Phi, psi and omega in degrees: 000104180228151173241126184242145173243128181257148174208152178272131181233132176283120179263092182244018180170186178298134179229152174240132180232151174227152179220148178245129179240144178251113179281125179250112181298139181214167177259305186202159178200155177229127177244352174062022178297332170260136182281354178226156000288157180248025170196156179045053186265118172292167181302142172291336176222143176205150184284324180223147184290344178274000181215071184273353182070172178207131178241132179224169170239137183238152170260180186296337179280356180085014180265137177286150177214187182258158173249170176264115177279143180223133184284345178183121182210161176067190184236122353289159184295123179219150173298147184199178173239134177259143171297311172059034171298133182296150187302326181291343180250004186307314185274347187243344183221062183300144177246160177208155176271142177217130178243150175223148180190165178269146173246016180299128180086004183241148170220180183048056186271130178236136177252127176241139176201165177228141179229152176207170180200156172207189186057245179244136181194161170271125185294330179266122178242143183245147170253127183233160180225153180208153173261346183238358180078005181237312183261108185253148178237137177293134175233358178183161175205165181210151173253120184275147168252147184305124171067020179238131178290136179228136180289139171229099187239160177201152172253128182280140178285167186301333182295344180257004176275150174056044180247147180295332178202135170233156182234131174247142181225131174254114191219148180290144168271102186286358172279347173280154184275123180299146178235158176080193180209163180098199180294162178288111182263025178288127182238158179223149179204167173048057174273119178224136177248106179266151182194165174255000000 
């Protein structure tokens, strides 16, 4: 997490520059700058090689499938992954994103992510957590506006700290009224799990 200010400097001789960086401890993250792999994706960033995380997309039967990678979409334009369920299966074979990673040795865990959508989508999206990958609890939600990135963040409670595996799921709230038409255009980007 850095904020940079750019300026043009005339290099007409020896110069000395200094910069200050703030190290933010993290576990794992995905920024989707590369469109592949588009299934079973380890973290694009991870703190240790023994805990690279794993991101998948699942259908309602619990089977993994692929997502549509995009190099830049929505406002502002960012790389992302689309659910991209075909329109004929939108109401019957919902898909969702799911990440897994270990929290052993970590506390004060924060999940940051961004979601956006176009085409057809459920405007309310939920972030859920589980210790077994089966029984999920809601920990956050967001209402999407068409083609605009919206933050979906959460702070994990102590029961999810120092665990061999936790599961996060980004899933539609199907009690919200679907909007649009066509394939499921729900997208996700900038998933980062920060921790101490």
